[in-house]
Structure formats: C-alpha cells, structure tokens
N, C-alpha and C positions, 0 to 999 in steps of 0.2 A: 534435537528429537534423537531419539538411540537409533542408529541403523545398521549396526552390527552387534551382534551376539558374542563373538568371540574377539575381534580385532581389539587392538590398543586404541585404535581412531574410531572409536565407538559412536561418537555423538557428532552431529553436524547442525551448523547454524543455517537455516534454509532461507530465511527471510532478511538476514542481518548479517552484515560481515561478522569474522570474529573478534575478539576484541584484544587478542593475543596470540601469538605464535610462539611456540615450544620448539627451540633447536638447541645448537650450542648455548646461544643467549637465548631470553624471552623477550620478544619483541612487541612492545605496546603499540596498539592503536587508539593512539589517543583521541583523536577526533571521534571516535564513536564511543567515547567512554562517557557516561553521564556525569554531569558536574556534581561534587559534593552537595548534599543538602543543607543549608542554613540551621535548620532545627536539629533537636536533640536526637540521636538515634534511638530509634523504640523497636520493640519485637512483639507483634502480635501473634499471639499462642492459639486464640480461637479459632476453631475451622468447623463449616458447616457440614456434617456427613451425610446429610439427605440430599447429596449431588448425583449425576448418574451423566455416562458418555454413549449416545446411539448412535452407531455407524451404520448409516443406510446402504442398503443393497436391493438390487433388482429382485422386486417380487416381494418387498418387506411387505407385510400384511398391517392394516390400519390396527387391529387387535394386538399384536405384537405391539406396536409403537405406543398404545394406550395402556396396556399393563407396565411397560416403564414407566410411563408417565402420569404415575398414579401417588395420592399418599403413601406415605407422607414426602414425597419429594418435594423439593423449593427449587431446584433447577437441575438443568439438563445441558449439555454440551450436543450439537445434533450434528455429525460429520457429513457432511454432503458432498455432492459430485462436484468436480472443477471449481467453478467460481461462486458455488452457491447453487447448484442446480438440485431440486428435489422433485419427486411426483407431481408437479403440478396439476397434471391431468387427473389426477383421481381425488375428485372433491371429501371423498369419506376420508383419506389422509390427511387433507388441510383442515377438516373437521376435526379431528384429534388434535391437532395443532391449536386451533381458536379455542378448544374447550379447555386445555391445559394453562394456556392464556389467561383465561379467564378464571381459572382457578388457582392465579396468580404466582404460576410457576413459570421462574426467567429461563426462557429457552434462547441457546446463543449458537448461531449458525458458524461454524468453520469448513474448512476445505480438509478432506482426506489428502490431498496432493502435498507432496514435502516441499515445494514452494508454491509463494503465490498467496492471493486473499480472496476473500468474498467479496463479491461486488453484487449490489441489487438492484442495479439499473437494469438487468436482464428481466426476461419476462419470469422467468422460473424464481430468480431472487425475489424479486416483487410480489410475487404468490406468497413466498415464504413470511415477507415484511406484513403484508395486509393481515396474516393470520396470527401476527403477533411477536414471530422470530425477530431476533435483532442481530446484526452482524458481528461476528468476531472480527473482522477486519484481517488482518496477517497474523494474529495469533494462532499457534499451533493448538490444536485439541488437548494436548497436556497443560499447556501455558492457561488456556482457556477455562478447562477445568479446575486447576487450581485457583484460580483468580474468584470462579464463580464460588467456590468454598469460601473462600478469604472474604469475600464482599458480602454476601451471606449470612456469615457469620457477625456483623455488626449489629448489636443490639437495636431495635426499634426500627429499622430500615425499612423502607416502603419498598413494594414492586418497582415502581418509577425509578425512584433512588437507586437501586440495585442495578436496573437497566443503564442507569446514565454512569454510574460508575464503570460499569463493564464496556462503555463506548469511550472512557476516558483513560488516557496513558497515566498510569498511577506509578510504575517502577521501570517503564521503558520495555514493559510487555507488548506495547502496542504502537504502530507507526501511525500517530494519529491521522493524517491525510487519507490514511486507508479505510478509517473506519467514518462510519455514517456522522454527520452532525446532529447533535441533538435537537430534537424540535424547538422551533422558535428561535434558533441561530441562524446567521447568515455564514454557511459553509464556505470552505475555501474556494471551491468551483464558481458557487454564485458571487463571490466578491470577485473574483479575476474578470467574471464574466460583465457585473455591472461597470468596472473600472474600463475594460476594452469598450463597452458599448458608448461610457462616455465620451473616451477619447473620438470614437467613430462619429458622434453629434457634433463634436466639436471641430469636426473636418480633418480627421488626421494629425499628422505630424506639422506642429506649428513653428512658425519662422520665428517667433519671440524666444529671446533668451530665455527666460524666466522657465517657459513653457517647455522650449527643447531641453534643458537640465531635468525638467521633472520626467520628460519622457525617457530620457536616456537612464534613469534610473528605475522606471516602473516598467517599461517593455520588456528588460531582459525576465523582471521576474514573472510577466503575464505569461512570456513564451515558454519559460521553465514549470510554470504551474499546468499549462495546457498539455504540455508534455507529459506531465505527472499523472494527469487524468486521461491521456489517449484521446484528446479531443483535436483531430487532427481538422476541424472544421474550425475551431477558433485559432487555431496555429495559422490556417490561410487567412483567416482574416486580418490578423495582428499583421501577416505579410503584405496585405493589400493595402493596411492602413500605413504601410512606410517602416514599420518595426525591422528591427536587424535580425536575421535567424540565427547568427551566430554571437549575438552579445551576450557576454558573460553575467552569471549574477554575482554577489558578494563573494563568492566562495571560487569565483573563475569558473563554474558550471555553465554549460551550454544545455539548450533545451535537450540536444543530442544525448549529453551526458546522463540526464535526466530519465529518459526514455529508455535509455539501456539499462540503469539502474532498478528500473520499473520490470524488465523483462519482457517490453512489449514489442514486438517485432513487428506489428503493423505500423507501428506511430515511428519505428526507426526507420523502417522503407522509405516512409513519408518524408521523413525528415532529409535523407541521404538524397532521395530523387529530388529535392528542391535546393540543393547545396548546401547542405549541412557539414560543417570541417570536419572530418574524421580527425585531424591532426588537432584538434584544439585541446590543449592542458590545462586544469583547474590549479588552484593555489599549492595544491600538492604535487604537481606535475603529474598527474594521472589524466590518460586521454580515453576516451570512451572506450576503446579497446581494453585498456588495462581494467577498466571497471567490469566489462563483459568476461574478462579472463577470471578476475578476482571472484566475482559471482558466480561462474560456473554456468554462463548461459552461453552453452556451444553454439545454436545456431546463431546466434548473433555476433559471435566471433567470425563465424566465416563470413557472415554477410559485410561485416566491418572491415575485414581484409580483402576481399573482394574490391569493395569500393575505395579503399586506400591502394590498392594495386592499379584499380582503373584510374584513380588521379593522377597517380603517379606517371601514368601512360599519356596521360591527355597534358599534364604540365610537367615536361621534365624540369629536373632543376636547371637554372641558369649556370654557364660557365663561363668565366671571364678571360679575356684574351691576356697572353702571357707576354 
C-alpha cells in the first residue's frame, strides 16, 4: 500500500515480508518468493470496469450504500472497521447488502487497517457473512479491488465461481489460511481439531513406537495451527494431552513463532505464560523476537524482550569451574 505521497520509501507491505531489500546490494528473501509456475507465461488483459470500493464510516446511510451497490455494478470491496466490523445493529444497512447479494453483486470485505485481516467469527463479521458478504482475508483493499476486476472479467463466470476464486490464492495475493474455507470443504482449523480429538479419544500420547513417531510429527503441526488461529483452548488441550509446546515444525518454527507472525498478542502472552521458548530458532536462525522486529509488531517486541530478560534472571547461564 502507498503510505507516503512524497518519500522515496513510499510503499509498505503490511501483511507480508518484503521480498527484497535494496541497499548497496539487493538482498532477496527467497523463502517468501513464490515458486516459478510450471505452465507457460500468460497475460490476461481483460478487466471488469463495473467494480467499486466502499469505505465505511460512522453514520453512513443505507441509501448511500444502495446508490453505490446498484446496476451496472458487478462487484464491490467493502472496507470495514478492524477485523471486519460493520453496523450490524442496523437492519436496514444489512438489508442493502442482502439485496445486492441477491442481485448477484460480489461483495468482498477487507479491513481499513494497515495490517491484519478480516475475521468472520466475530458477531459483526458473521452478520456480514449472513448478508452474503465474503471475507477478503488479509488482502489490502487495493489488491482485493484489482483481483475482483480480474476475476469478474472471465467470460461466463457465475457469481458462486467468482466468490470461490476470491477466496483462493491465485498469485500470492492472499494468505489462504486467513481466508474462509469454501463451503463443503474441511477447513484447516476443522482438520486440526479433528486430529486433536482423535488423539484425545486414543488416550493421549501412546507408548507404542509407531504411534509415538506419528505423534512427534503431528503434534508440532497441531500446536502451530492452533497458534495461527489464536485458539488458546486447543493449545491448552494439546498440552494436557502431553504435547510439547516448544516442538518445532518442519521449518523449525514453534507455536510462538507462528503467533508472533500473526501479530496475536493474546496468544503470544498465553504461550509465554506456559513456558514457550523465546530463544527458539527456526531453520533460518530466526527467533520469535526477530520475526516481531521484522514485521513491525512493536508491542510484541517489548513483550518478548521482557520475557527474555526475565528468563535470563531466573535461569542464568552456567559457569564452569576453571
């Protein structure tokens, strides 16, 4: 997003790390660069012009919204407050959205904030979803509007197909776990809850070699997934089942790494209070503090530094007799 009208450092990537840093040298961050597609390179030049962006503001009238969401409009980006809040206590406002949805206008909710994503699990977000508005996940309004114009330009596409594509990561514009799972599919959160529940029914950690090996592989993924969704209840349950809180995933990242990258202060605090290792490093040598600093999560930087300092006071490094 453009954040400065005059400065050379005019653009900022709010929800994704920079792919490169330009200084004396150009330093590429290859772990965040998408793999080269196997198919041939193609350019689609057709774009749907009948799209719009609507920025919500306190006191916006239903008639103003209705004027925007009228023919020949085919799609709109609804810039909501926070994590997807809107005037859910005003039935006439939601009625306008329902009318637009029934008229097969695709409405995508994004956040006005510089960072973060829309979450439909909150009451206001659920009200929008029930009115037919789909979540834009962590897409910026700029990205969502461009994508909407691109998707609707596909000839013969239905409204439901367009909504499905808007929830699909096509070119790296969307962090898929943040988006809503398409209807009829098993979402990531549902999957890890199902596996966790299966382990619970089997009696937790098993003594058998094969089961122990399976658990050692799956539990870190369950911890990291729970941290990603900010599900502290599941994190607590996994620990009660005998799972290791600091167990790393295939990239050496712990649940604390994941919660920090999500910018979720409540989950980070929950993990730290239960013994999450602030010094754990992933396969790139990054600690949770490194991630918080890189992503600009200043409040988390302070929290992690405080816990790191406290950890050193409680467990000072051992000295060997000379």
